[in-house]
C-alpha positions in Angstrom: -0.1 0.0 -0.2 1.2 3.5 -1.0 1.3 6.4 1.1 0.9 9.9 0.6 4.0 11.8 1.3 3.0 15.4 0.1 -0.2 15.9 2.0 -0.2 16.0 5.7 -4.2 16.3 7.0 -5.0 16.0 10.6 -8.0 17.3 12.3 -7.4 19.8 15.2 -9.1 22.6 17.5 -9.2 25.5 15.8 -8.8 27.7 18.6 -5.6 25.5 20.2 -4.5 25.6 16.6 -4.3 29.4 16.3 -3.2 30.0 20.3 -0.2 27.7 19.7 3.0 29.9 20.0 4.5 28.8 16.9 1.5 29.3 14.7 2.1 32.0 12.1 0.1 32.6 8.9 0.8 34.4 6.1 -1.7 35.3 3.1 0.2 34.9 -0.4 -0.2 37.7 -2.9 -2.4 35.4 -5.1 -5.1 35.2 -2.5 -8.5 37.2 -3.5 -9.5 40.0 -1.3 -11.4 39.4 2.1 -15.2 39.6 1.2 -17.2 37.7 3.9 -20.5 40.1 4.3 -22.5 40.7 7.4 -24.6 37.6 6.6 -21.7 35.1 6.6 -20.8 36.7 10.2 -24.2 36.2 11.3 -24.4 32.7 10.5 -21.1 31.7 11.9 -22.3 33.5 15.3 -25.4 31.6 15.3 -23.2 28.3 14.8 -21.1 29.3 17.5 -24.1 30.1 20.0 -25.4 26.9 19.2 -22.5 24.7 20.1 -21.6 26.8 23.1 -24.9 25.6 24.9 -24.2 22.0 24.0 -22.2 19.3 26.2 -18.7 19.2 25.9 -19.1 16.3 23.4 -20.5 18.2 20.7 -18.3 20.3 18.6 -18.6 22.3 15.1 -16.6 21.6 12.0 -15.7 24.7 10.0 -14.1 22.7 7.0 -10.4 22.3 5.7 -7.4 24.8 6.0 -5.3 24.5 3.4 -1.5 25.7 3.9 2.1 25.1 3.1 5.1 25.5 5.3 7.5 28.3 4.0 10.9 27.1 3.5 12.8 30.4 2.4 11.7 34.1 2.8 11.6 34.2 -1.3 8.1 32.8 -0.3 7.0 35.9 1.0 7.2 34.5 4.7 9.9 33.5 7.2 10.9 30.0 7.4 8.1 28.0 9.6 5.3 30.4 8.6 2.4 28.9 7.2 1.4 30.3 3.8 -2.4 30.2 3.5 -3.7 28.7 0.3 -7.3 28.1 1.5 -9.3 29.2 4.2 -8.6 32.8 4.5 -11.9 33.8 4.5 -12.9 32.0 7.6 -9.7 32.5 9.7 -9.9 36.2 8.9 -13.6 36.2 10.1 -12.6 34.4 13.5 -9.7 36.8 13.9 -12.2 39.5 13.9 -14.8 38.0 16.1 -12.1 37.3 18.7 -10.7 40.9 18.6 -14.2 42.2 19.1 -14.4 39.9 22.5 -10.9 40.6 23.3 -11.7 44.5 23.1 -15.0 44.3 25.0 -13.4 42.4 28.2 -10.0 43.6 28.1 -10.1 46.0 30.9 -12.8 44.0 33.1 -11.6 40.3 33.1 -7.7 40.2 32.0 -7.4 36.2 32.6 -10.2 35.8 29.6 -8.5 38.7 27.5 -5.1 37.3 27.8 -6.4 33.8 26.3 -8.4 36.0 23.8 -4.9 37.5 23.0 -3.0 34.4 22.4 -5.2 33.9 19.4 -4.7 37.2 18.0 -1.1 38.2 18.7 2.4 36.5 17.9 4.3 35.0 20.7 6.7 38.0 22.2 5.3 40.2 19.7 2.2 42.0 20.4 2.5 44.5 17.7 1.7 41.9 15.2 -1.1 39.8 14.4 -0.7 36.0 14.0 -2.3 36.5 10.5 -0.5 38.5 8.3 -3.0 39.6 5.4 -2.1 40.2 1.7 0.0 43.6 2.0 -2.7 45.7 0.2 -4.8 45.6 3.1 -2.3 44.4 5.9 -2.4 47.7 7.9 -6.3 48.0 7.9 -6.5 44.6 9.3 -4.1 45.0 12.1 -5.6 48.4 13.0 -8.8 46.7 13.5 -7.6 43.9 15.3 -5.0 45.6 17.5 -7.6 48.2 18.3 -5.2 51.1 16.7 -7.2 52.8 14.5 -6.9 56.8 14.5 -8.9 59.7 13.8 -7.8 59.4 10.0 -9.7 55.8 9.9 -13.3 57.2 11.5 -14.8 57.3 7.9 -12.7 54.2 6.3 -14.8 51.6 4.2 -13.7 48.1 4.6 -15.1 44.5 5.4 -12.8 44.4 8.4 -14.4 47.3 9.8 -18.0 46.3 9.0 -17.8 43.0 10.3 -15.7 43.7 13.4 -18.4 46.2 14.3 -21.2 43.7 13.4 -19.5 41.5 16.2 -19.2 44.3 18.5 -22.7 45.2 18.4 -24.0 41.5 18.7 -21.9 40.2 21.6 -22.6 41.7 25.1 -20.2 42.1 27.4 -21.6 39.2 29.9 -22.2 37.2 26.8 -18.2 37.0 25.9 -17.6 33.8 28.0 -20.2 31.9 26.4 -18.9 32.6 22.7 -15.7 31.9 23.8 -16.8 28.7 24.9 -18.6 28.0 21.9 -15.3 29.0 19.9 -13.4 26.4 21.6 -15.6 23.9 20.4 -14.6 24.7 16.7 -12.3 22.3 14.6 -10.9 21.6 11.2 -8.8 19.6 8.9 -5.5 21.2 9.0 -4.2 20.1 5.6 -0.3 20.9 5.2 1.3 20.5 1.8 4.6 19.3 0.9 7.1 20.3 -1.8 5.9 17.8 -4.3 2.0 18.6 -4.0 0.1 20.2 -6.7 -1.4 23.3 -4.7 -3.6 24.7 -7.4 -5.2 21.1 -8.0 -5.9 20.6 -4.4 -7.2 24.2 -3.9 -9.6 23.9 -6.5 -10.7 20.4 -5.2 -11.4 22.4 -1.7 -13.0 25.4 -3.0 -16.7 23.9 -2.8 -16.6 24.6 0.7 -16.7 28.0 2.4 -17.5 31.3 0.2 -16.8 29.9 -3.3 -14.3 31.7 -5.4 -15.3 33.8 -8.5 -14.0 33.2 -11.8 -11.6 36.1 -12.0 -10.3 35.1 -8.3 -9.5 31.5 -9.7 -7.8 32.9 -12.8 -5.9 35.1 -10.3 -4.5 32.3 -8.2 -3.8 30.1 -11.3 -1.7 32.8 -13.0 0.4 33.6 -9.7 0.6 30.3 -7.8 3.8 28.5 -8.2 5.8 31.5 -8.6 8.2 32.8 -6.1 7.1 35.8 -3.9 9.2 38.2 -5.9 7.8 37.1 -9.1 4.3 37.1 -7.7 4.7 40.7 -6.5 6.0 41.6 -9.9 3.3 40.1 -11.7 0.8 41.4 -9.1 2.0 45.2 -9.3 2.9 45.5 -13.1 -0.2 44.1 -14.4 -2.8 42.3 -12.3 -3.4 45.6 -10.1 -3.7 47.7 -13.3 -6.1 45.1 -14.6 -8.2 45.4 -11.2 -8.0 49.5 -11.3 -9.4 49.5 -15.0 -12.0 47.1 -14.6 -13.3 47.8 -11.2 -16.5 45.5 -10.5 -16.5 44.5 -14.4 -13.5 42.5 -13.7 -15.2 39.2 -14.3 -17.0 40.5 -17.5 -13.5 41.6 -18.9 -11.9 38.1 -18.8 -15.1 36.5 -20.3 -15.0 39.2 -23.1 -11.1 38.6 -23.6 -11.4 34.8 -24.0 -14.5 35.5 -26.4 -12.2 37.7 -28.4 -8.8 35.6 -28.2 -10.6 32.2 -28.9 -13.5 33.0 -31.1 -15.5 30.8 -29.0 -18.8 31.9 -26.8 -18.0 31.6 -23.1 -21.0 31.0 -20.9 -22.1 33.9 -18.6 -23.4 31.6 -16.0 -21.9 28.1 -15.3 -19.7 26.5 -12.9 -16.0 28.0 -13.5 -16.9 28.4 -17.2 -14.8 31.6 -17.6 -11.6 30.1 -15.6 -11.9 26.6 -17.6 -12.1 28.6 -20.9 -9.0 30.8 -19.2 -7.0 27.4 -18.5 -7.8 26.0 -21.9 -6.7 29.3 -23.8 -3.6 29.9 -21.4 -2.1 26.7 -20.1 0.7 26.7 -17.3 3.4 29.0 -19.0 6.8 29.6 -17.9 7.4 33.6 -16.5 8.4 35.1 -19.8 5.4 34.0 -21.6 3.4 35.0 -18.5 4.9 38.3 -18.9 4.2 38.9 -22.4 0.4 37.8 -22.2 -0.1 39.7 -19.2 1.0 42.8 -20.6 -1.5 42.2 -23.3 -4.1 41.4 -20.8 -3.2 44.9 -19.2 -3.6 46.6 -22.5 -6.8 45.4 -23.2 -7.9 46.3 -19.7 -6.6 50.0 -20.7 -9.1 49.8 -23.6 -11.7 48.3 -21.3 -11.8 51.0 -19.2 -12.7 53.4 -22.0 -15.5 51.1 -23.1 -17.0 51.4 -19.8 -16.6 55.0 -19.4 -16.3 56.3 -23.0 -16.2 60.0 -21.9 -12.4 59.1 -21.0 -11.8 58.6 -24.7 -9.6 61.6 -26.0 -11.2 61.5 -29.3 -14.3 62.9 -29.0 -16.1 61.4 -31.9 -14.8 58.2 -31.0 -15.9 58.5 -27.4 -19.4 59.2 -28.8 -19.6 56.6 -30.8 -18.5 53.9 -27.9 -21.4 55.6 -25.8 -23.8 54.7 -28.5 -22.5 51.1 -28.6 -23.2 51.0 -24.6 -26.8 51.9 -25.5 -27.1 47.9 -26.2 -25.0 47.0 -23.0 -21.5 45.2 -23.5 -22.4 42.2 -25.4 -20.2 43.4 -28.3 -17.2 44.5 -26.1 -14.8 41.5 -27.7 -15.2 42.8 -30.9 -14.8 46.5 -30.0 -11.9 45.7 -28.0 -10.2 43.9 -31.2 -11.0 46.9 -33.2 -9.8 49.6 -30.9 -6.6 47.6 -30.4 -5.9 47.6 -33.9 -6.6 51.4 -34.3 -4.5 52.1 -31.1 -1.6 50.1 -32.7 -2.0 52.0 -36.1 -3.2 48.5 -37.9 -6.4 50.5 -38.9 -7.1 54.1 -39.0 -10.0 56.3 -37.3 -12.2 56.2 -40.0 -12.3 52.5 -40.1 -12.8 52.2 -36.2 -15.7 54.4 -36.5 -17.1 52.7 -39.2 -16.9 49.5 -37.4 -18.7 51.1 -34.4 -21.3 52.4 -36.8 -21.6 48.8 -38.2 -22.2 47.4 -34.8 -24.7 49.6 -34.0 -26.9 49.1 -37.1 -26.7 45.3 -36.8 -27.8 45.4 -33.1 -30.8 47.9 -33.6 -32.0 46.5 -36.8 -31.8 43.1 -35.4 -33.7 44.4 -32.1 -36.5 46.2 -34.2 -36.9 42.7 -36.3 -37.5 40.8 -33.1 -34.2 38.9 -33.6 -31.9 38.0 -30.7 -28.5 39.4 -30.4 -27.1 36.6 -28.3 -24.4 34.4 -29.5 -23.2 36.7 -32.4 -20.1 38.5 -30.9 -17.7 35.1 -31.4 -18.6 34.6 -35.0 -17.8 38.2 -35.6 -14.5 38.3 -33.8 -13.8 35.2 -35.8 -14.6 37.1 -39.1 -12.4 40.0 -38.0 -9.7 37.7 -37.6 -9.8 37.4 -41.5 -9.4 41.1 -41.6 -12.1 44.1 -41.8 -13.5 43.1 -45.1 -14.6 39.7 -43.7 -16.1 41.4 -40.6 -18.4 43.5 -43.0 -19.5 40.8 -45.0 -20.2 38.8 -41.6 -22.2 41.9 -40.4 -24.1 42.2 -43.7 -25.0 38.7 -43.7 -26.8 38.8 -40.4 -28.3 42.2 -40.7 -32.2 42.6 -41.7 -32.8 44.3 -45.2 -34.0 47.9 -45.4 -37.3 46.6 -46.4 -37.8 44.5 -43.4 -37.1 47.5 -41.0 -39.3 49.7 -42.8 -42.2 47.3 -42.1 -40.9 46.8 -38.6 -40.6 50.3 -37.6 -44.1 51.1 -39.5 -46.2 48.8 -37.3 -43.6 47.6 -34.3 -42.6 49.3 -30.8 -39.2 51.7 -31.4 -36.7 50.2 -29.1 -34.0 52.3 -27.1 -36.1 55.4 -28.1 -34.1 58.1 -26.8 -31.0 57.1 -28.6 -32.6 56.5 -31.9 -34.6 59.8 -31.6 -31.3 61.9 -30.4 -29.4 60.6 -33.5 -32.2 61.3 -35.8 -32.4 64.8 -34.5 -28.7 65.4 -34.0 -28.8 65.6 -30.3 -25.1 64.3 -29.0 -26.5 64.0 -25.4 -29.8 63.2 -24.5 -29.5 64.0 -20.9 -32.1 66.9 -20.3 -34.6 65.5 -22.7 -37.6 63.3 -22.5 -39.3 60.8 -25.0 -42.6 62.4 -26.0 -45.6 60.5 -27.2 -47.6 63.1 -29.6 -50.7 61.1 -29.1 -50.6 60.0 -25.3 -50.3 56.1 -24.2 -53.4 56.6 -22.1 -55.5 59.8 -23.5 -58.1 61.1 -21.4 -61.4 61.4 -22.5 -60.8 65.1 -23.4 -58.0 64.6 -25.5 -58.2 65.4 -29.2 -56.3 65.3 -32.3 -57.8 68.1 -34.4 -59.6 70.6 -31.8 -62.9 69.1 -32.9 -63.3 65.5 -31.9 -62.5 64.6 -28.4 -61.2 60.9 -27.5 -64.6 59.8 -26.2 -66.1 60.5 -29.7 -63.5 58.2 -31.3 -65.0 54.8 -32.4 -63.7 51.7 -31.1 -61.8 50.9 -34.3 -60.3 54.3 -34.2 -59.2 54.1 -30.8 -57.6 50.7 -31.3 -55.7 51.8 -34.4 -54.7 55.0 -32.4 -53.0 52.5 -29.6 -51.5 50.3 -32.1 -49.4 53.3 -33.5 -48.8 54.7 -30.2 -45.3 53.4 -29.7 -43.9 53.6 -33.0 -41.3 55.8 -34.7 -43.8 58.4 -36.3 -45.6 58.8 -32.8 -42.3 59.7 -30.9 -40.3 62.7 -30.7 -37.7 64.0 -28.2 -38.2 67.4 -26.3 -36.8 69.4 -23.5 -37.8 67.8 -19.9 -39.5 71.3 -18.8 -41.4 71.2 -21.8 -42.6 67.6 -21.7 -43.8 68.4 -18.0 -45.8 71.3 -19.2 -47.5 69.3 -22.3 -48.2 66.5 -20.0 -51.8 65.0 -20.9 -52.2 68.0 -23.3 -54.1 67.7 -26.4 -52.3 67.9 -29.7 -53.6 71.5 -30.6 -52.1 72.7 -27.1 -48.6 71.0 -27.6 -48.7 72.1 -31.5 -49.3 75.4 -30.6 -47.7 76.4 -27.1 -44.9 73.5 -26.8 -43.6 72.2 -29.9 -42.5 75.7 -31.7 -40.4 76.4 -28.4 -38.2 73.1 -28.7 -34.6 73.0 -30.1 -35.2 69.7 -31.3 -35.9 70.1 -35.3 -37.8 66.7 -35.5 -40.1 68.3 -32.6 -40.5 71.6 -34.1 -41.5 70.3 -37.5 -44.3 68.7 -35.9 -45.8 72.2 -35.3 -46.6 72.4 -39.1 -49.3 69.3 -38.8 -52.8 70.5 -38.6 -54.4 67.6 -36.9 -52.5 64.4 -35.0 -54.1 60.7 -36.0 -53.0 57.8 -37.6 -52.4 59.2 -41.1 -50.2 61.8 -39.6 -48.2 59.0 -37.4 -47.7 56.9 -40.7 -46.5 59.7 -42.6 -44.0 60.7 -40.2 -43.1 57.2 -39.6 -42.2 56.7 -43.5 -40.0 60.1 -43.4 -38.0 59.4 -40.2 -37.6 55.6 -41.7 -35.6 57.0 -44.8 -33.4 59.1 -42.1 -33.1 55.8 -40.2 -32.1 53.5 -42.6 -29.3 56.3 -43.9 -27.9 56.3 -40.3 -28.1 52.7 -39.4 -27.1 51.6 -42.8 -26.4 48.1 -44.0 -23.3 47.6 -45.2 -23.2 47.5 -49.1 -21.7 44.5 -50.0 -22.8 41.0 -52.1 -24.4 39.1 -49.1 -27.4 36.9 -48.3 -29.5 36.9 -45.3 -28.6 33.7 -43.6 -32.1 32.8 -42.5 -31.1 32.4 -38.8 -28.6 30.0 -39.7 -25.9 29.3 -36.4 -22.2 28.5 -37.5 -21.5 25.3 -36.2 -19.1 26.8 -33.8 -21.6 28.6 -32.2 -24.4 25.6 -31.8 -25.3 24.9 -28.4 -24.0 22.1 -26.5 -26.4 20.2 -24.5 -25.9 17.5 -21.7 -27.3 14.0 -22.1 -30.3 13.6 -24.3 -32.8 16.4 -23.6 -36.3 16.1 -24.9 -36.9 17.3 -28.5 -33.2 16.2 -29.4 -34.3 14.3 -32.6 -35.8 17.4 -33.7 -33.4 19.7 -32.7 -32.2 21.1 -36.4 -34.5 22.1 -39.0 -31.6 21.5 -41.7 -27.7 21.7 -42.0 -25.9 23.8 -44.6 -22.6 22.0 -45.2 -20.3 24.0 -47.7 -23.3 25.2 -49.8 -25.0 21.8 -49.8 -28.3 21.7 -48.0 -28.4 18.3 -45.6 -32.0 17.1 -44.4 -30.4 16.5 -40.9 -32.4 16.8 -38.2 -30.2 15.7 -34.8 -26.5 15.6 -33.5 -26.2 11.8 -33.8 -27.1 11.7 -37.5 -24.8 14.9 -38.2 -21.9 13.3 -36.0 -21.9 10.2 -38.4 -22.3 12.1 -41.7 -19.9 14.7 -40.9 -17.1 11.9 -40.1 -17.7 9.8 -43.0 -17.8 12.9 -45.3 -14.6 13.9 -44.1 -13.2 10.4 -43.8 -13.8 10.6 -47.8 -12.6 14.0 -48.6 -10.1 14.8 -46.0 -8.9 11.8 -44.2 -5.6 13.2 -42.8 -7.7 15.8 -40.9 -9.6 13.0 -39.1 -6.8 11.1 -38.4 -4.6 13.9 -36.7 -7.9 15.2 -34.7 -8.9 11.7 -33.5 -4.9 10.9 -32.5 -4.9 14.2 -30.4 -8.2 13.8 -28.8 -7.6 10.2 -28.2 -11.0 9.0 -30.1 -13.3 8.8 -32.0 -11.5 6.3 -34.3 -10.4 3.2 -32.9 -8.9 0.1 -34.7 -11.5 -2.3 -33.3 -15.0 -2.3 -31.5 -13.1 -2.6 -28.4 -16.2 -2.3 -25.9 -20.1 -2.3 -26.1 -21.6 0.6 -27.6 -22.8 2.4 -30.9 -20.2 1.9 -34.0 -20.0 2.7 -37.2 -17.3 1.1 -39.8 -15.4 3.7 -42.1 -13.3 0.8 -43.5 -12.4 -2.4 -42.4 -9.5 -1.4 -39.9 -11.3 1.8 -38.9 -14.5 2.2 -36.7 -16.1 5.5 -35.5 -17.4 5.4 -32.0 -20.7 7.2 -31.7 -19.9 8.3 -28.0 -22.4 8.7 -25.2 -24.3 12.0 -25.2 -25.4 14.8 -27.4 -22.6 17.2 -25.7 -19.6 14.8 -26.8 -20.9 14.5 -30.4 -21.3 18.3 -31.0 -17.9 18.9 -29.5 -16.0 16.3 -31.8 -18.1 17.8 -34.9 -16.9 21.2 -34.0 -13.2 19.9 -33.6 -12.8 18.0 -36.7 -14.5 20.7 -38.8 -12.0 23.0 -36.9 -9.0 20.6 -37.8 -10.5 20.4 -41.6 -10.3 24.2 -41.4 -14.1 24.3 -43.1 -16.0 25.0 -39.5 -16.7 28.5 -41.0 -18.5 26.9 -44.1 -20.9 24.6 -41.8 -24.1 26.0 -40.3 -27.3 24.7 -38.5 -30.8 25.7 -38.7 -32.6 25.2 -35.6 -36.0 24.1 -35.5 -38.8 25.3 -33.1 -37.9 22.4 -30.8 -34.1 23.1 -31.0 -34.7 26.9 -30.1 -36.9 26.0 -27.3 -34.6 23.4 -25.8 
């Protein structure tokens, strides 16, 4: 029987472990920030109170604490100190609770205060805590735990201050012995790693307990773990801190968008560690020089991301304005915009081309929204197209952009999305702050409302009222007007607004309405037609020879599904393979047909893909399952679920270099799955 020589695990009493004179813990550079909230503190305090009231046979298990013993000063700790890999959040919170107890009783109960102090401070060094946090917040932590806050810290905001204050407010002086009794019943498994252990792998396997790490925190650990302290400090200061500063609360989105841009593949927004897993695949373990090169590029892209988040920081006013326009539609196109902006910043493309790209993105998103088409899962395919140059991107955008004819129909009868943005650009208003979107015919007219000064709303027939309501949210019935004027015209009739309000506006498309005698369905339809012509000029479709793809999805963007969900047999309506129309309705049939076709047309690609992947080609049918024979000595294993088959199809088409020429048309069933 073998023995584990690189991992030492032992169950210990937590307070006894912390109180031991030799215990000294350092938090390494790569650790995330402390982020337990009041809710977590409340649950911990409740557990401690509960176990305090039970007999001595009852203990409370708080999980595992993972550390490694420092062997040299280059690790960022003195020899013998414990470098904390997992457990920082729990240990820090316990320290704050013990500090709150200590400060409560230190003047009244010196014996208990001395016991509490042994948990907090190092033997013979009352000026330093046993837990030495990350250097970025070490002073804040120690000022709280050692009760050394000065006047300058009175208005400071930190989780350390908040959680300490919570514990002070919740534990009365006479309850301190009870809480201390509960604390002494905590236990954990102390796991200490030897020099040969894989700290990152063990860290990930233990991360299901406590406060789960977010994707960007896992990326941070992955990048820094295994480096020396000096190397960690270099990467942290030169690259990671600027990335955090540039992206702020959007750091998780930054990493996802960066990966979509660099891989040309969609990365799920939600899902267990989806961004982190994609990062590890894109950036396998690298040497220090490679890491420096990659990290410098990440930092450069984070500089761009900062500008995308706050376009007013862009020095070029027109580019900043266009970036602000793109933000109207959210951040979904950031991967493409980041790449386009980087090319412009490096001089690969010029200013006019960047602005043209931003205009095309807006046209694409707005036209698809107006036409009721989803903008999800578009950006990866556009990033792939951009890899082949600006012209390829324009063709890819044109292919999935609704035509002028379709837009004209949708604007005539459909509600106008992003109304303030659309009307502002139509009117030449650069900033719509201080303006309201005005419904010329109100959404809920009073019985006395009139469009011509003669007939009131109550006099309209039911059909007339319904036709007015149907056109109320359309382009022709909307305009942009200054907020004070909009407030004055609330619930006013059209003649009142025509004579007293619209002429006072500085917005040309609003003052033009004052020249209309009466407002009804005919006037709305006529104005829609006129504004639509301006609309299709501003949000133009690229003038390239292209066909509408009729909702086709590139095979690389097809949705991978686990198992065999209900309806999988009719997931596709058809498949387009390099211009051929295939009546293929499910992934099993597609898998079989793709591999057989490539076996005939490009056998070397299938062999290379299977050799690297370890299947699905085998020299014999070595186990039970679904198989197909490609020739007398080569057998195709059909796999076990939908996800496996689609992954193999995407991979082998990519190996053959023809993935961009294969599309699936989802059926109604497939769209709803």
